[in-house]
MITOR-436194 format. One record per residue (C-alpha): chain; x, y, z. Coordinates in nm, 3 decimals. Each point is the difference from the previous one (the first is absolute). Layout:
N
kette=A | east=X | north=Y | up=Z
...
% end
This chain:
466
kette=A | east=3.562 | north=4.387 | up=0.834
kette=A | east=0.071 | north=-0.330 | up=0.175
kette=A | east=-0.159 | north=-0.053 | up=0.338
kette=A | east=0.222 | north=-0.036 | up=0.303
kette=A | east=-0.046 | north=-0.322 | up=0.197
kette=A | east=-0.089 | north=0.191 | up=0.317
kette=A | east=-0.251 | north=0.248 | up=-0.150
kette=A | east=-0.291 | north=-0.164 | up=0.184
kette=A | east=0.132 | north=0.136 | up=0.329
kette=A | east=0.068 | north=0.360 | up=-0.108
kette=A | east=-0.236 | north=0.289 | up=-0.073
kette=A | east=0.229 | north=0.209 | up=-0.220
kette=A | east=0.271 | north=-0.070 | up=-0.257
kette=A | east=0.368 | north=0.008 | up=0.083
kette=A | east=0.160 | north=0.343 | up=-0.033
kette=A | east=0.203 | north=0.027 | up=-0.321
kette=A | east=0.314 | north=0.101 | up=0.186
kette=A | east=-0.042 | north=-0.296 | up=0.237
kette=A | east=-0.039 | north=-0.230 | up=-0.300
kette=A | east=0.324 | north=0.127 | up=-0.150
kette=A | east=0.178 | north=-0.005 | up=0.335
kette=A | east=-0.106 | north=-0.354 | up=0.089
kette=A | east=0.048 | north=-0.157 | up=-0.343
kette=A | east=0.293 | north=-0.241 | up=-0.031
kette=A | east=-0.059 | north=-0.126 | up=-0.353
kette=A | east=0.298 | north=0.193 | up=-0.138
kette=A | east=0.218 | north=-0.220 | up=0.224
kette=A | east=-0.176 | north=-0.332 | up=0.050
kette=A | east=-0.103 | north=-0.048 | up=-0.363
kette=A | east=0.324 | north=-0.191 | up=-0.044
kette=A | east=-0.151 | north=-0.274 | up=0.220
kette=A | east=-0.261 | north=-0.079 | up=-0.267
kette=A | east=0.142 | north=-0.345 | up=-0.087
kette=A | east=0.015 | north=-0.104 | up=0.365
kette=A | east=-0.350 | north=0.136 | up=0.065
kette=A | east=-0.146 | north=-0.190 | up=-0.294
kette=A | east=0.183 | north=-0.319 | up=0.099
kette=A | east=-0.144 | north=0.036 | up=0.349
kette=A | east=-0.349 | north=0.051 | up=-0.142
kette=A | east=0.026 | north=-0.311 | up=-0.216
kette=A | east=0.114 | north=-0.208 | up=0.297
kette=A | east=-0.275 | north=0.147 | up=0.219
kette=A | east=-0.261 | north=-0.074 | up=-0.266
kette=A | east=0.112 | north=-0.363 | up=-0.013
kette=A | east=-0.016 | north=-0.020 | up=0.377
kette=A | east=-0.352 | north=0.145 | up=-0.003
kette=A | east=-0.095 | north=-0.259 | up=-0.259
kette=A | east=0.145 | north=-0.274 | up=0.220
kette=A | east=-0.206 | north=0.138 | up=0.291
kette=A | east=-0.320 | north=-0.003 | up=-0.208
kette=A | east=-0.031 | north=0.380 | up=-0.017
kette=A | east=0.067 | north=0.014 | up=-0.374
kette=A | east=-0.133 | north=-0.245 | up=-0.256
kette=A | east=0.230 | north=-0.157 | up=-0.257
kette=A | east=-0.149 | north=0.227 | up=-0.265
kette=A | east=0.050 | north=0.310 | up=0.212
kette=A | east=0.361 | north=-0.099 | up=0.067
kette=A | east=0.060 | north=-0.049 | up=-0.370
kette=A | east=-0.145 | north=0.343 | up=-0.080
kette=A | east=0.207 | north=0.173 | up=0.269
kette=A | east=0.325 | north=-0.170 | up=-0.104
kette=A | east=-0.051 | north=0.099 | up=-0.363
kette=A | east=-0.087 | north=0.358 | up=0.096
kette=A | east=0.298 | north=0.033 | up=0.234
kette=A | east=0.224 | north=-0.124 | up=-0.278
kette=A | east=-0.140 | north=0.269 | up=-0.230
kette=A | east=0.049 | north=0.269 | up=0.265
kette=A | east=0.364 | north=-0.100 | up=0.037
kette=A | east=0.050 | north=0.012 | up=-0.376
kette=A | east=-0.161 | north=0.344 | up=-0.023
kette=A | east=0.230 | north=0.137 | up=0.272
kette=A | east=0.307 | north=-0.150 | up=-0.164
kette=A | east=-0.095 | north=0.146 | up=-0.338
kette=A | east=0.004 | north=0.342 | up=0.164
kette=A | east=-0.249 | north=0.209 | up=-0.193
kette=A | east=-0.304 | north=-0.223 | up=0.048
kette=A | east=-0.046 | north=0.050 | up=0.372
kette=A | east=-0.134 | north=0.315 | up=0.167
kette=A | east=0.154 | north=0.116 | up=0.327
kette=A | east=-0.230 | north=0.207 | up=0.220
kette=A | east=0.129 | north=0.159 | up=0.324
kette=A | east=-0.353 | north=-0.019 | up=0.141
kette=A | east=0.037 | north=-0.378 | up=0.011
kette=A | east=0.293 | north=0.046 | up=0.241
kette=A | east=0.199 | north=-0.321 | up=-0.045
kette=A | east=0.075 | north=-0.297 | up=-0.222
kette=A | east=-0.259 | north=-0.222 | up=0.174
kette=A | east=-0.289 | north=0.233 | up=-0.079
kette=A | east=0.122 | north=0.054 | up=-0.356
kette=A | east=0.004 | north=-0.372 | up=-0.071
kette=A | east=-0.339 | north=-0.051 | up=0.163
kette=A | east=-0.158 | north=0.289 | up=-0.191
kette=A | east=0.137 | north=-0.125 | up=-0.333
kette=A | east=-0.129 | north=-0.347 | up=0.083
kette=A | east=-0.341 | north=0.151 | up=0.068
kette=A | east=0.004 | north=0.144 | up=-0.350
kette=A | east=0.067 | north=-0.348 | up=-0.139
kette=A | east=-0.207 | north=-0.236 | up=0.217
kette=A | east=-0.241 | north=0.229 | up=0.184
kette=A | east=-0.098 | north=-0.072 | up=0.359
kette=A | east=0.205 | north=-0.319 | up=0.001
kette=A | east=0.304 | north=0.225 | up=0.057
kette=A | east=-0.138 | north=0.095 | up=0.341
kette=A | east=-0.041 | north=-0.365 | up=0.090
kette=A | east=0.377 | north=-0.045 | up=-0.032
kette=A | east=0.050 | north=0.219 | up=0.306
kette=A | east=-0.178 | north=-0.253 | up=0.220
kette=A | east=0.216 | north=-0.099 | up=0.297
kette=A | east=0.280 | north=0.247 | up=-0.061
kette=A | east=0.091 | north=0.364 | up=0.065
kette=A | east=0.232 | north=0.244 | up=-0.165
kette=A | east=0.204 | north=-0.044 | up=0.318
kette=A | east=0.089 | north=-0.363 | up=-0.068
kette=A | east=0.010 | north=0.066 | up=-0.373
kette=A | east=0.275 | north=0.259 | up=0.021
kette=A | east=0.194 | north=-0.199 | up=0.258
kette=A | east=-0.009 | north=-0.298 | up=-0.238
kette=A | east=0.090 | north=0.207 | up=-0.305
kette=A | east=0.293 | north=0.158 | up=0.181
kette=A | east=0.138 | north=-0.331 | up=0.120
kette=A | east=-0.028 | north=-0.146 | up=-0.350
kette=A | east=0.184 | north=0.302 | up=-0.138
kette=A | east=0.278 | north=-0.007 | up=0.259
kette=A | east=0.046 | north=-0.375 | up=-0.035
kette=A | east=0.075 | north=0.059 | up=-0.367
kette=A | east=0.226 | north=0.296 | up=0.076
kette=A | east=0.193 | north=-0.192 | up=0.268
kette=A | east=0.057 | north=-0.282 | up=-0.246
kette=A | east=0.133 | north=0.246 | up=-0.258
kette=A | east=0.229 | north=0.168 | up=0.253
kette=A | east=0.139 | north=-0.341 | up=0.098
kette=A | east=0.068 | north=-0.076 | up=-0.367
kette=A | east=0.180 | north=0.332 | up=-0.044
kette=A | east=0.201 | north=-0.051 | up=0.318
kette=A | east=0.116 | north=-0.332 | up=-0.141
kette=A | east=0.114 | north=0.175 | up=-0.317
kette=A | east=0.198 | north=0.253 | up=0.204
kette=A | east=0.153 | north=-0.279 | up=0.206
kette=A | east=0.091 | north=-0.190 | up=-0.316
kette=A | east=0.167 | north=0.311 | up=-0.143
kette=A | east=0.200 | north=0.046 | up=0.320
kette=A | east=0.117 | north=-0.362 | up=-0.013
kette=A | east=0.116 | north=0.051 | up=-0.359
kette=A | east=0.188 | north=0.312 | up=0.107
kette=A | east=0.162 | north=-0.191 | up=0.285
kette=A | east=0.104 | north=-0.284 | up=-0.231
kette=A | east=0.150 | north=0.250 | up=-0.246
kette=A | east=0.204 | north=0.175 | up=0.270
kette=A | east=0.153 | north=-0.285 | up=0.199
kette=A | east=0.344 | north=0.138 | up=-0.093
kette=A | east=-0.075 | north=0.362 | up=0.095
kette=A | east=0.136 | north=0.119 | up=0.335
kette=A | east=-0.130 | north=0.331 | up=0.125
kette=A | east=-0.006 | north=0.198 | up=0.323
kette=A | east=-0.270 | north=-0.088 | up=0.248
kette=A | east=-0.120 | north=0.305 | up=0.191
kette=A | east=-0.122 | north=0.098 | up=0.341
kette=A | east=-0.104 | north=0.361 | up=0.067
kette=A | east=0.071 | north=0.048 | up=-0.375
kette=A | east=0.369 | north=-0.040 | up=0.088
kette=A | east=0.211 | north=-0.272 | up=-0.158
kette=A | east=0.010 | north=-0.283 | up=0.252
kette=A | east=0.106 | north=-0.344 | up=-0.130
kette=A | east=0.035 | north=-0.161 | up=-0.342
kette=A | east=-0.290 | north=-0.217 | up=-0.120
kette=A | east=-0.098 | north=-0.172 | up=-0.320
kette=A | east=-0.244 | north=0.203 | up=-0.208
kette=A | east=-0.193 | north=-0.327 | up=-0.028
kette=A | east=-0.034 | north=-0.004 | up=0.379
kette=A | east=-0.137 | north=0.355 | up=-0.014
kette=A | east=-0.262 | north=-0.093 | up=-0.261
kette=A | east=-0.097 | north=-0.308 | up=0.199
kette=A | east=-0.067 | north=0.222 | up=0.302
kette=A | east=-0.279 | north=0.164 | up=-0.201
kette=A | east=-0.118 | north=-0.341 | up=-0.117
kette=A | east=-0.055 | north=-0.093 | up=0.365
kette=A | east=-0.207 | north=0.314 | up=0.056
kette=A | east=-0.223 | north=-0.071 | up=-0.297
kette=A | east=-0.023 | north=-0.366 | up=0.100
kette=A | east=-0.151 | north=0.111 | up=0.331
kette=A | east=-0.229 | north=0.239 | up=-0.189
kette=A | east=-0.122 | north=-0.291 | up=-0.212
kette=A | east=-0.078 | north=-0.198 | up=0.313
kette=A | east=-0.180 | north=0.298 | up=0.153
kette=A | east=-0.227 | north=0.034 | up=-0.302
kette=A | east=-0.060 | north=-0.376 | up=-0.010
kette=A | east=-0.105 | north=0.004 | up=0.365
kette=A | east=-0.214 | north=0.308 | up=-0.063
kette=A | east=-0.163 | north=-0.179 | up=-0.294
kette=A | east=-0.077 | north=-0.301 | up=0.216
kette=A | east=-0.163 | north=0.209 | up=0.272
kette=A | east=-0.218 | north=0.198 | up=-0.243
kette=A | east=-0.121 | north=-0.320 | up=-0.167
kette=A | east=-0.329 | north=0.003 | up=0.192
kette=A | east=-0.337 | north=0.077 | up=-0.156
kette=A | east=-0.234 | north=0.257 | up=0.160
kette=A | east=-0.300 | north=-0.058 | up=-0.232
kette=A | east=-0.303 | north=-0.127 | up=0.187
kette=A | east=0.072 | north=0.220 | up=0.301
kette=A | east=-0.253 | north=0.250 | up=-0.142
kette=A | east=-0.005 | north=0.337 | up=0.176
kette=A | east=0.160 | north=-0.121 | up=0.325
kette=A | east=-0.202 | north=-0.279 | up=0.165
kette=A | east=-0.021 | north=-0.265 | up=-0.271
kette=A | east=-0.314 | north=-0.084 | up=-0.197
kette=A | east=-0.325 | north=-0.183 | up=0.064
kette=A | east=0.036 | north=-0.190 | up=-0.329
kette=A | east=0.164 | north=-0.342 | up=0.006
kette=A | east=0.303 | north=0.087 | up=-0.211
kette=A | east=0.280 | north=-0.252 | up=-0.036
kette=A | east=0.290 | north=0.240 | up=0.054
kette=A | east=0.263 | north=-0.270 | up=-0.044
kette=A | east=-0.143 | north=-0.073 | up=-0.344
kette=A | east=0.020 | north=0.373 | up=-0.085
kette=A | east=0.358 | north=0.011 | up=0.122
kette=A | east=0.095 | north=-0.287 | up=-0.231
kette=A | east=-0.171 | north=0.174 | up=-0.291
kette=A | east=0.211 | north=0.312 | up=0.062
kette=A | east=0.327 | north=-0.179 | up=0.070
kette=A | east=0.016 | north=0.075 | up=0.372
kette=A | east=0.148 | north=-0.268 | up=0.222
kette=A | east=-0.239 | north=0.072 | up=0.288
kette=A | east=-0.274 | north=0.234 | up=0.123
kette=A | east=0.023 | north=0.280 | up=0.255
kette=A | east=-0.107 | north=-0.147 | up=0.332
kette=A | east=-0.170 | north=0.308 | up=0.146
kette=A | east=-0.246 | north=0.209 | up=-0.202
kette=A | east=0.080 | north=0.327 | up=0.181
kette=A | east=0.373 | north=-0.046 | up=-0.043
kette=A | east=-0.055 | north=-0.093 | up=-0.365
kette=A | east=-0.164 | north=0.328 | up=-0.100
kette=A | east=0.201 | north=0.231 | up=0.229
kette=A | east=0.345 | north=-0.153 | up=-0.038
kette=A | east=0.261 | north=0.167 | up=-0.216
kette=A | east=0.310 | north=-0.128 | up=0.171
kette=A | east=0.078 | north=-0.193 | up=-0.317
kette=A | east=0.046 | north=0.344 | up=-0.160
kette=A | east=0.223 | north=0.111 | up=0.287
kette=A | east=0.207 | north=-0.314 | up=-0.035
kette=A | east=0.036 | north=0.039 | up=-0.378
kette=A | east=0.095 | north=0.367 | up=0.040
kette=A | east=0.248 | north=-0.086 | up=0.275
kette=A | east=0.164 | north=-0.271 | up=-0.211
kette=A | east=0.006 | north=0.238 | up=-0.296
kette=A | east=0.160 | north=0.272 | up=0.211
kette=A | east=0.275 | north=-0.231 | up=0.119
kette=A | east=0.064 | north=-0.117 | up=-0.356
kette=A | east=0.017 | north=0.362 | up=-0.116
kette=A | east=0.248 | north=0.082 | up=0.277
kette=A | east=0.219 | north=-0.282 | up=-0.128
kette=A | east=-0.035 | north=0.125 | up=-0.357
kette=A | east=0.083 | north=0.352 | up=0.115
kette=A | east=0.318 | north=-0.116 | up=0.173
kette=A | east=0.111 | north=-0.190 | up=-0.310
kette=A | east=-0.081 | north=0.303 | up=-0.218
kette=A | east=0.200 | north=0.228 | up=0.229
kette=A | east=0.304 | north=-0.223 | up=-0.053
kette=A | east=-0.054 | north=0.004 | up=-0.376
kette=A | east=-0.012 | north=0.380 | up=0.013
kette=A | east=0.320 | north=0.012 | up=0.207
kette=A | east=0.188 | north=-0.265 | up=-0.193
kette=A | east=-0.079 | north=0.160 | up=-0.337
kette=A | east=0.129 | north=0.340 | up=0.112
kette=A | east=0.343 | north=0.121 | up=-0.107
kette=A | east=0.102 | north=0.004 | up=0.367
kette=A | east=-0.048 | north=-0.378 | up=0.024
kette=A | east=0.012 | north=-0.116 | up=-0.362
kette=A | east=-0.078 | north=-0.359 | up=0.094
kette=A | east=-0.254 | north=-0.054 | up=-0.278
kette=A | east=-0.115 | north=0.157 | up=-0.323
kette=A | east=-0.371 | north=0.042 | up=-0.053
kette=A | east=-0.147 | north=-0.149 | up=-0.318
kette=A | east=-0.114 | north=0.278 | up=-0.233
kette=A | east=-0.348 | north=-0.148 | up=-0.023
kette=A | east=-0.051 | north=0.054 | up=0.373
kette=A | east=0.144 | north=0.350 | up=0.036
kette=A | east=-0.091 | north=0.348 | up=-0.118
kette=A | east=0.193 | north=0.310 | up=-0.098
kette=A | east=-0.018 | north=0.366 | up=0.087
kette=A | east=-0.183 | north=0.268 | up=-0.193
kette=A | east=0.293 | north=0.239 | up=0.050
kette=A | east=0.313 | north=-0.200 | up=0.096
kette=A | east=0.106 | north=-0.226 | up=-0.289
kette=A | east=0.237 | north=-0.213 | up=0.211
kette=A | east=-0.266 | north=-0.122 | up=0.245
kette=A | east=-0.121 | north=-0.358 | up=0.030
kette=A | east=-0.251 | north=-0.009 | up=0.282
kette=A | east=-0.117 | north=-0.308 | up=0.196
kette=A | east=-0.364 | north=0.105 | up=-0.027
kette=A | east=-0.149 | north=-0.349 | up=0.023
kette=A | east=0.172 | north=-0.067 | up=0.331
kette=A | east=-0.089 | north=0.348 | up=0.124
kette=A | east=-0.367 | north=-0.039 | up=-0.094
kette=A | east=-0.028 | north=-0.336 | up=0.174
kette=A | east=0.165 | north=0.155 | up=0.303
kette=A | east=-0.249 | north=0.288 | up=-0.014
kette=A | east=-0.307 | north=-0.219 | up=-0.056
kette=A | east=0.075 | north=-0.171 | up=0.330
kette=A | east=-0.164 | north=0.301 | up=0.163
kette=A | east=-0.327 | north=-0.067 | up=-0.185
kette=A | east=-0.020 | north=-0.354 | up=0.132
kette=A | east=0.092 | north=0.104 | up=0.354
kette=A | east=-0.263 | north=0.275 | up=-0.027
kette=A | east=-0.265 | north=-0.250 | up=-0.110
kette=A | east=0.085 | north=-0.224 | up=0.293
kette=A | east=-0.029 | north=0.292 | up=0.241
kette=A | east=-0.334 | north=0.103 | up=-0.151
kette=A | east=-0.140 | north=-0.352 | up=0.039
kette=A | east=0.117 | north=-0.037 | up=0.358
kette=A | east=-0.148 | north=0.340 | up=0.087
kette=A | east=-0.325 | north=-0.088 | up=-0.176
kette=A | east=-0.059 | north=-0.308 | up=0.213
kette=A | east=0.109 | north=0.150 | up=0.329
kette=A | east=-0.295 | north=0.021 | up=0.246
kette=A | east=-0.264 | north=-0.130 | up=-0.244
kette=A | east=-0.273 | north=-0.181 | up=0.197
kette=A | east=-0.150 | north=-0.321 | up=-0.135
kette=A | east=-0.135 | north=-0.069 | up=-0.245
kette=A | east=0.001 | north=0.181 | up=-0.338
kette=A | east=0.048 | north=0.378 | up=-0.011
kette=A | east=0.000 | north=0.218 | up=-0.309
kette=A | east=0.356 | north=0.102 | up=0.085
kette=A | east=0.099 | north=-0.330 | up=-0.159
kette=A | east=-0.088 | north=0.141 | up=-0.341
kette=A | east=0.332 | north=0.186 | up=0.028
kette=A | east=0.204 | north=-0.321 | up=0.012
kette=A | east=0.011 | north=-0.068 | up=-0.372
kette=A | east=0.175 | north=0.306 | up=-0.142
kette=A | east=0.315 | north=-0.031 | up=0.216
kette=A | east=-0.006 | north=-0.378 | up=-0.038
kette=A | east=-0.022 | north=0.016 | up=-0.379
kette=A | east=0.283 | north=0.252 | up=-0.015
kette=A | east=0.209 | north=-0.208 | up=0.239
kette=A | east=-0.039 | north=-0.315 | up=-0.209
kette=A | east=0.052 | north=0.179 | up=-0.333
kette=A | east=0.312 | north=0.175 | up=0.125
kette=A | east=0.175 | north=-0.300 | up=0.151
kette=A | east=-0.073 | north=-0.206 | up=-0.311
kette=A | east=0.133 | north=0.271 | up=-0.233
kette=A | east=0.317 | north=0.041 | up=0.206
kette=A | east=0.069 | north=-0.372 | up=0.018
kette=A | east=-0.063 | north=-0.040 | up=-0.372
kette=A | east=0.241 | north=0.276 | up=-0.105
kette=A | east=0.268 | north=-0.120 | up=0.241
kette=A | east=-0.031 | north=-0.357 | up=-0.128
kette=A | east=0.052 | north=0.142 | up=-0.349
kette=A | east=0.297 | north=0.222 | up=0.091
kette=A | east=0.202 | north=-0.222 | up=0.234
kette=A | east=0.118 | north=-0.250 | up=-0.265
kette=A | east=0.170 | north=0.287 | up=-0.185
kette=A | east=0.218 | north=0.116 | up=0.290
kette=A | east=0.371 | north=-0.082 | up=-0.012
kette=A | east=0.259 | north=0.086 | up=0.262
kette=A | east=0.339 | north=0.150 | up=-0.087
kette=A | east=0.220 | north=-0.268 | up=0.155
kette=A | east=0.321 | north=0.200 | up=-0.009
kette=A | east=-0.157 | north=0.309 | up=0.154
kette=A | east=-0.162 | north=-0.211 | up=0.273
kette=A | east=0.323 | north=-0.184 | up=0.082
kette=A | east=0.198 | north=0.323 | up=0.000
kette=A | east=-0.245 | north=0.151 | up=0.247
kette=A | east=0.024 | north=-0.311 | up=0.218
kette=A | east=0.378 | north=0.037 | up=0.018
kette=A | east=-0.024 | north=0.356 | up=0.131
kette=A | east=-0.130 | north=0.131 | up=0.329
kette=A | east=0.162 | north=-0.258 | up=0.232
kette=A | east=-0.264 | north=-0.269 | up=-0.053
kette=A | east=0.267 | north=-0.248 | up=0.113
kette=A | east=0.031 | north=0.149 | up=0.349
kette=A | east=-0.238 | north=-0.251 | up=0.157
kette=A | east=0.191 | north=-0.283 | up=-0.165
kette=A | east=0.328 | north=0.131 | up=0.141
kette=A | east=-0.162 | north=-0.012 | up=0.344
kette=A | east=-0.129 | north=-0.351 | up=-0.072
kette=A | east=0.352 | north=-0.099 | up=-0.113
kette=A | east=0.147 | north=0.110 | up=0.333
kette=A | east=-0.286 | north=-0.155 | up=0.198
kette=A | east=0.054 | north=-0.332 | up=-0.179
kette=A | east=0.361 | north=0.014 | up=0.124
kette=A | east=-0.116 | north=0.031 | up=0.358
kette=A | east=-0.033 | north=0.374 | up=0.062
kette=A | east=-0.332 | north=0.088 | up=0.173
kette=A | east=-0.230 | north=0.156 | up=-0.261
kette=A | east=-0.033 | north=0.332 | up=0.183
kette=A | east=0.379 | north=0.033 | up=0.000
kette=A | east=0.015 | north=-0.114 | up=-0.362
kette=A | east=-0.261 | north=0.265 | up=-0.086
kette=A | east=0.219 | north=0.263 | up=0.162
kette=A | east=0.308 | north=-0.110 | up=-0.198
kette=A | east=-0.197 | north=0.001 | up=-0.327
kette=A | east=-0.127 | north=0.350 | up=0.081
kette=A | east=0.359 | north=0.119 | up=0.052
kette=A | east=0.090 | north=-0.157 | up=-0.335
kette=A | east=-0.281 | north=0.194 | up=-0.168
kette=A | east=0.122 | north=0.323 | up=0.161
kette=A | east=0.356 | north=-0.068 | up=-0.117
kette=A | east=-0.115 | north=-0.079 | up=-0.354
kette=A | east=-0.207 | north=0.317 | up=-0.014
kette=A | east=0.299 | north=0.200 | up=0.117
kette=A | east=0.213 | north=-0.151 | up=-0.278
kette=A | east=-0.277 | north=0.031 | up=-0.262
kette=A | east=-0.018 | north=-0.373 | up=-0.076
kette=A | east=-0.233 | north=-0.295 | up=0.058
kette=A | east=0.080 | north=-0.263 | up=0.263
kette=A | east=0.164 | north=-0.220 | up=-0.260
kette=A | east=0.218 | north=0.298 | up=-0.090
kette=A | east=0.170 | north=-0.017 | up=0.339
kette=A | east=0.321 | north=-0.196 | up=0.013
kette=A | east=0.035 | north=-0.322 | up=0.194
kette=A | east=0.235 | north=0.175 | up=0.240
kette=A | east=-0.253 | north=0.276 | up=0.064
kette=A | east=-0.272 | north=-0.253 | up=0.076
kette=A | east=0.233 | north=-0.201 | up=0.222
kette=A | east=0.081 | north=0.320 | up=0.184
kette=A | east=-0.365 | north=0.003 | up=0.106
kette=A | east=-0.009 | north=-0.368 | up=0.100
kette=A | east=0.264 | north=-0.270 | up=0.003
kette=A | east=-0.273 | north=-0.251 | up=-0.094
kette=A | east=0.000 | north=0.131 | up=-0.357
kette=A | east=0.178 | north=-0.222 | up=-0.252
kette=A | east=0.049 | north=0.020 | up=-0.375
kette=A | east=-0.315 | north=-0.207 | up=-0.062
kette=A | east=-0.203 | north=0.305 | up=0.101
kette=A | east=-0.008 | north=0.142 | up=-0.353
kette=A | east=-0.155 | north=-0.314 | up=-0.148
kette=A | east=-0.244 | north=0.000 | up=0.292
kette=A | east=-0.114 | north=0.350 | up=-0.097
kette=A | east=-0.065 | north=-0.065 | up=-0.370
kette=A | east=-0.356 | north=0.066 | up=-0.118
kette=A | east=-0.065 | north=-0.360 | up=-0.100
kette=A | east=0.135 | north=-0.134 | up=0.329
kette=A | east=-0.207 | north=0.241 | up=0.205
kette=A | east=-0.318 | north=-0.092 | up=-0.189
kette=A | east=0.053 | north=-0.375 | up=0.007
kette=A | east=0.090 | north=-0.019 | up=0.368
kette=A | east=-0.355 | north=0.111 | up=0.081
kette=A | east=-0.127 | north=-0.351 | up=-0.050
kette=A | east=-0.247 | north=-0.028 | up=0.285
kette=A | east=-0.356 | north=-0.079 | up=-0.103
kette=A | east=-0.143 | north=0.313 | up=-0.159
kette=A | east=0.343 | north=0.155 | up=-0.061
kette=A | east=0.144 | north=0.155 | up=-0.315
kette=A | east=0.254 | north=-0.275 | up=-0.079
kette=A | east=-0.030 | north=-0.119 | up=-0.359
kette=A | east=-0.094 | north=-0.354 | up=0.105
kette=A | east=-0.272 | north=0.123 | up=0.234
kette=A | east=-0.140 | north=0.239 | up=-0.259
kette=A | east=-0.014 | north=-0.280 | up=-0.258
kette=A | east=-0.188 | north=-0.214 | up=0.252
kette=A | east=-0.242 | north=0.283 | up=0.073
kette=A | east=-0.054 | north=0.061 | up=-0.372
kette=A | east=-0.073 | north=-0.368 | up=-0.063
kette=A | east=-0.243 | north=-0.012 | up=0.293
kette=A | east=-0.180 | north=0.310 | up=-0.122
kette=A | east=-0.024 | north=-0.140 | up=-0.354
kette=A | east=-0.155 | north=-0.318 | up=0.137
kette=A | east=-0.257 | north=0.176 | up=0.216
kette=A | east=-0.097 | north=0.235 | up=-0.281
kette=A | east=-0.039 | north=-0.289 | up=-0.242
kette=A | east=-0.218 | north=-0.178 | up=0.254
kette=A | east=-0.230 | north=0.304 | up=0.018
kette=A | east=-0.046 | north=0.038 | up=-0.373
kette=A | east=0.095 | north=0.265 | up=-0.256
kette=A | east=0.292 | north=0.205 | up=0.123
kette=A | east=0.187 | north=0.152 | up=-0.288
kette=A | east=-0.049 | north=0.347 | up=-0.143
% end
């Protein structure tokens, strides 16, 4: 059995249950590539510092490359819970290849700065992938907006029909949310781009290691400035999980609308068959399972964020074994948000709105009441008074079982002598939409401007289409 690094201090072996309880290899084994990359960079730094000879460095690099290949091939590497974590597994396998030279590699470092480095390397990669997937979702939303510039639908507040908007404007609202998510992850990525290696256990090392050289070898832009902060910090995890949670909330809101719009009660869109499922008992069913699952998986990401925040609460400096519990929720958080973004990027291009059903819904429910008030206010009536007149018009229309445009000119003039025959053109769907031409409004011209601006910013960032 492999010796534990701390056996010189202890008089009896670790209890078997404690070994099983404290082992993290079933979780952190997925950090093998980052751990090996960190070991290669550390070996080169030790060589630069004169701790390792050129020949020793060459032997270690070749052995680390073989270890990585064995792990990737799957059946050639032995996982032993007694070795606890990925760091000890790699070191023990190295020992089998190069003997005592493997122990020399641990000069000037600790598992504390190793795992902090591995984790940052992993999350840097994951943040980059999430950003790429967010760009695909944003690109899909822009394509949806471009395809629905002629679709007028009800805009809602309190899930009640409120005012008519372009469907393109609605899709661009989600684009803005995911644009902010992209920026959040980019900022998160920038802040985690600091290398802990060389901080050792907590106080730094007595060996003259060129940490900036190591950082360049590993692709970090800078080093952590405080050794205690470097090994104890996990706020980069909190930030990633927070950004992921916000992105999942946005996905969940979009999915809720897809669920609603695809229902028979709304009928605004038809789900593509490839992204729906049926019922085992009801032949007529076509269920929005993809949207429902994304909506449901939001809870997993929020749960991971809560677990991570709770884990770090009240931890004294520097490293504590509690931090072993950071990886499982973080891995699940990253895996889940990536899976949800990927499936949404794949589904969104296949959505198509029913233009007639949307327009018909926008014509019903007195969505033109605010515009009637605006019409009167534009003719000089104080808006509060105009609001009152429009409310009376709604009450009259409800009593007669018609929409506002179903009232006669005489009936409207009976409510206000400011009403003229131009009122009916004023209350058409197209007129109502296109009058909202302030910056950020739903007018066709403004939406086209917003779409063009979004296309340009997405193109400037890189790949953006699904």
